[in-house]
N, C-alpha and C positions, 0 to 999 in steps of 0.2 A: 759077356754071356750073350749067345744068340737067342732069338725068340723061342726056338724049340726047347732049349735048355731051361729058359725062364718058366715056360708053361709046365714043364715036367716038375720043377721044384714046387710050384704052387699046388699041383695035384697031390704031391706027397704030403703037403701040410693039411689037406682036407680032413683026414681022420681025427686030427687034434682039435678041430674047431667045433666038434660036437654036432648036434643035430640043428640045422637051421630051419626055422619055422617061418613060413610066409603066410600071411592072411590078407585076403582082399576084402576091404571094407565094403559093405553093401550101401549103395547110395541111399540117403534118406529122402524119400519122396513125400511131397505134400499131397494129401488126398485131393483129387480134383473135385471141384464143385460145379454144379450146374450153373451155367452163365445166367445172370439176371438181366432182363431187358431194362432199359431206362424207364424210370417211373414217370408217368405223364401227369401234367397238371401243376398247380402252384406249389411252391416250396417255402417253408418258413425261414426266417432269417437265422434261427438257431440251427436248422438243418443245413442251411447254406454254409454257415461258419464251421460246421463240423467237418466238411469235406474240402473247402476252399482255403488255401493259405491266406493268412491275414497280411498281405503285402500292400493293401490299400486301406485308407481310412474312409469307409463308406458312410454315407448318410442313410438313415433308416427309412429308405424309400425304395419300393419295388415298382418299376415302370413296366407297363404291359404292351403299349403300342404308341405310335405317333402319327401325326399328320401335319404336314407343313411345318410351321414354327412351334407346334404344340406337341407335348408328350402327355401321356395319361397313365395314372395308376388305376386300380380297380374302382376308386371312388373320388378321384380328383383330376382336374385339368391343370397343366403347367405350361406357361410360356417359356420356351427353351432358349435362353441366351447363353448356353454353354456349347451347344452344337457338337457334342462329343469331344469337347475341347478343340474347337476350331476345325472340326473335321467334316461335319454334315452341312456343307455349304449350300446344298439344295434342300435343306430341311429333311423331313421324314416322309417316307412313302412317296417320294417324288416319282411321278409317272414315267418320265424319260429314263431315269435310272433303273426303275423297276423293269421297264420294257427291255432295256439293253442287257441287263444281267440275266433276266429270264430267258431271253432269246439265245444268249450265248450258252447258258447252262444246258439248253436243250440240244446244243450242237457238240460242244467240246469245252470243258472247263479248265483242263490242265494237261499239258503234254511235256513239260520241261523245256529247257533251253537247248536241248539237243537238236531242235528243228527250228525252221523259220516260222514266225507267226505274223500274220497280216496285221492283227490288231496292235501288236507291240511295235511293229514298224510304223504304223500310222500315228500312234500316240507319240512315239519318239519324233516323228516328223513335225507334229504340231508343237511340241515343246521347243524344238530347234527353230522352227519358223517364227516363234513368238518370244524369242529370248536371244541372248548373246551366245548361246551354246552351239556346239557343232555335233556332239555325239552324246548319247544317253546310256546310262547303266541303270537297269531296273532292279529293285529289291522289294522289300515288304513293309518297311517302316522308316521313320525318320532317323532312329538310331542307326539302322543299317545303312541308310544313305550317307550319314555322316561318317560311319566307319569306312565306307568305300572311299570317301573323299580323303580321309586320313591316310589310307593306304596309297591312294593315288599321289598325294603330295610327297609321301616318303619315296615312292617309286621314282618319281621325277628326280628327286634329289639323289637317289642311288645311282641313277644313270649319269650323274655329273660327278660321281666319285665322293659324294658326301656320306660319311660313315655314321655321323651323329646328327641326324636331322632334327631340327626344333620347329615346332608349330606354336605360334603365339596365339593365345586365346584370352578373352576378356574375363575379368572378375565379374561375378554374378551371372555369368552365362549359363546356358543349359543346352547340351548337345545330345543327350540320350543316355540310356542305361547300360549299353554294352561296355566292356572294359575300356576300349579305346575312347569311345565317345564320352564315357564317364570321366576318364582321366583328363579329357579336354575341357570338361565342365569346370568353370572357375568358381565352384561353391564347395568348400571343404566338407560341409555337412553331409553331402551326398557320397563322400569318399569313406566315411567312417565305417569300419568293419570290413573293408574290401582291399586294404593295402597289404603289401608284402614288405615287412621290415619298415613300415611307416610310409612306403612309397607306392604310388599308383604306377601305371604304365609310364615309363620315362619318355622324355622328348617333348614335353609341353611346358610352357612358361606363360605367366599371366601379365596383363597390363590392365589399366583402368579404362573402362569403356568410355568412349567419346573424349578421351584425354590424349591429345596428340603427343604431348611431351612424355607421358608415361609409355606410350607405344614406342616412341623413338628411343628411349632409354633401354627398353627391353630388346629392341631390334639391334642396337649397337652391342649390347652385352652378349647376346647369343649368336650374333652373326660373325663370330671369330672363334678360332680354336685356341683353347688354353695351351700354354707352352708344353706342359707335361703330357698333354695328349698329342700334340703335334710331333714330338720326338718319337712317339710310338706309331706314327703313320696314320693317325686319325684326322678327320676333317669335320669340324662342326660348322653348320650354317643354318640360318632360318630358311626353311623351305616353304613356309606359308603362314599367312595370317588368316585365322579361322574365326569368323565373327558373325553374329546375327545382325541382320539389317535393323531389326527391332527386337530388343530383349523381351522375351515373353515371360518365362518363369522368373526372370530377374526383376519383374515389376513393371512391365509394359513401358519400356524406355526406348524410344526411337533413336536411331543413329543420327548424327549430324552430317551435313554435306562436307563441312570442313574436315572432320575427322576421317571420313571415308576417302576423301581426295588425298589426304596425307598418307593413308594406308596404301592406296593405289601407287602413289609416287615411290614409297619405300620399296614396294614389291618390284616395280619397274626398274628401280635403280640397282637392285641386287639379284635379279633373276629369280625372285620368289613368286609364289602364287597367292592371289587373293581369293579366298573362299567365303561365300555368303551362305549362312544357314537360313533357308527360307521355309523351313518345315512348318512353322506356325503362321508366318505372315504372308507366305506366298499364295499363289492361285487366286488372286483378286482381293484378298481380305483387306489390303491396305488402300484399296481404291485404284490401284494399278495391279497388273498381273503379278509383278514381282516387287518385293520391297526395295531392292537395289535401284529400281527406277525412280524412287523418291529421293535418291541420294546422288544422282547424276554420275554413277560409276558403273564400270563394266567388270564384273568379277571373272576370274579364270575358271572357277567352278562354283556351282551353287547346288543346294539340295532342296528337295521338295518331298512331301509325303502328306500326312493328315488329309487335307482337302482334295488331293489329287484323284482319289477314287470316290470321293463323296461319302466315305464311311466303309468302303470296301478296301481292305488292306493293300496298299501299294506305295512304294517310295521310289525316288529316282535321284541319281547324281547326274547333273548336266555339266559338261565340260567343253572347253575350247582350247585351241592351240596345242601345245605339247601335252597338256593334261588329258586331251581327248583320246590320245593314242598310247598313253603311258602303260596301261594295263593290257597285257596280251593274254592269249588263250591259256587257261589253267591258273592264272595269277589271281583271279577273284571270281567268285561265282555264288549262285544261290539257287535253291531248288524251285521255289515258288515265284521268284521275282519276274514280273512282267508276263504272267501267264494269261491265257485268253480271257478268263473271267475278269481278272483285275483290270486288264487293258480295255475291255468293253465298258467297264464302269468309268475308267479314266476318259475315254472318248466321249461318253455321254455327258460327263461333267464339263469337258472342254467345249462341247457344242452348246450346252446351256449357258456357259459363261459368255460366249460370243453372241448367241441368238437373243438372249434376254438382257444383254448388257449388264451383267452382274457387277462388273467393276464400277460402272456408272452408278448403279444402285448402292454399292458399298460407299461411294463418296457421298451421295445425297443423304442416305440414312445415317451415315457416320457424322455428317454435319448436324443433322437433327439431334442425334444422340448426344453429341458434345454440347450443343446449346442447352439441351434439357438438363444435362448433368451440371452445367455451370449455374443454371438457375437454382438447382437444389443446393449447390455449394454456397450460393449467396445467402442462403437461409440457415446454413449449418456450419458451426465452427469445427465440426468433426473432419471435414474434408479440407486437405491442404493442397491437393493438386489433381488435375485431370489431364491425362495425356494419351497419346496413341495416334493411330492412323485409321481412316476408314472405319470398318466394323471390328476393330481390335482396340478397345479402349480400357483404360485403367483409372480407377478412383482411389487415390491414396488417402488413408486415414491418418490423423495426427496421433502421435504417441500419447499426448496429454488427454485425449478423450477416453482412453482406456478400453477402446473397443477394437477387437481384432476383425480382420476381413472375414474369417470363418463364421463369426457371430452374425455379421450382417448377411452373409450368404444364407445362414440358417433362418433368419427372420424373413428374408425375401422368399425362401422356399415355403414358409408358412402362408405367405400371401399368394402363392401360386406363380412365382417367378424363379427360374433356375439360373444361378450365377455361379462363378467359380473364382476362388482366390488366386492371386499371383504373388505368393509370398505372404508374410504375416499381416501386412497392412494395406494390401492393394486388392480391391475387388475388380474382377475382370468381366468385361462384356464382350462376348463373341457369338452373336446370333448368326443364323443362316444368312447368306448373302442375298437371298431373295426375300428377306423380311420386308414387311409392308410399313408404310408410314403410320398406320393405325396401331400396328403391333409395337412399334418403337414407342409411341405415345403411351400405350398400355404399360410397357415395361418401366418407363420413367415414373408413371404414377405409382406403381407397386414398389419400386425402389425407394421413392420418396417416403412412402408410408413405412417401409422397413427401417429406413434411417431414423425417422422420428421415433419409432418404437425402441430401437436400439439405444438411442441417445437418452430417452426418458428413463430407461431402466438403469442407466449409469448414474443418474442424478441422486 
């Protein structure tokens, strides 16, 4: 039957189909409301919690402003040894940072990466000149910087025909909250509720931090292709070791020279990449500009964020060798990364680090802080270890004492000292890098009082 005959047959059937009724539903519209302007002035904690998702466990404290190493509520002054969690390395209301950001804001704060930006080029130049890196990718945070590094390592592997790339990461590590960085994080508690069929993003395997034998076992296991995958044309290899120079959220645990030397040798022997997560320990906090400098090792990639902008959001992945050119146009991007405002802040921070010798101050004040904490330890059975580098120090509490780090942080806050936990039993000290000798002495005094009070309440 040709098309004409088919149409004629269908037309003959129409009278038998009855009347067809079509109705077009009227879209339901929500009555428009007049827009409300933002309410000015203070907000209660109850009103805050009404509108903000409860993804953070917040202390009942509202801060209004800061100056130097101090923060203020409407009725109290606090010595800040949190620094926005290792972020505000110049303290608060720093004149150099204020000037740089205000000046840039008056000119041009954002134009996207469609165009060349002088500030971005100069900040990249400073990072390259003062590290093992050759090229920089800018983003907005540590998690994004680590996400870029993960993609970079996979891309390098893909160019070598690797279909099943594996990145080895340490147990107790923390690399960020994006799905890739979270999957790399070696703490299962952070994975709960985010898996698919019980699995996170695949392609990650763990080893024990600072344990060379554990790393070697994992490397041998995942640096070969199972037979059943090989016959299907797949190729599995370790494309990188992703590790913090000092584990921050994992309890302030510095890497060892021996372990990192072994990691470097494993990578060199199998054409894999060594990647250092410097998000918390980098930018001078360890007493050297980069944590890896304490370990006598040169990574192929490293990431930085937190302190890079002194509190203005910016992150970066710095790479060398084949990792520096692995990602081409369109293969990774970000809208805000490295914009003029963020890079102006980064350049101001960089200049202060050099001009004020903040690495030297981190070493000197770090030694003072360590000595003072050890003096407190000698009088308290609650403390079993003090560790860290520079101005990133951790005080580990014993299980027997029955006191959690959060409780000590709460007691210290009552005394006027802000601290932050690093796990259940480690109290973390991360003051600004320009903190003074007098301020460190004050912090030690307040911490000692908080420890005494916490211990007495457990008796």
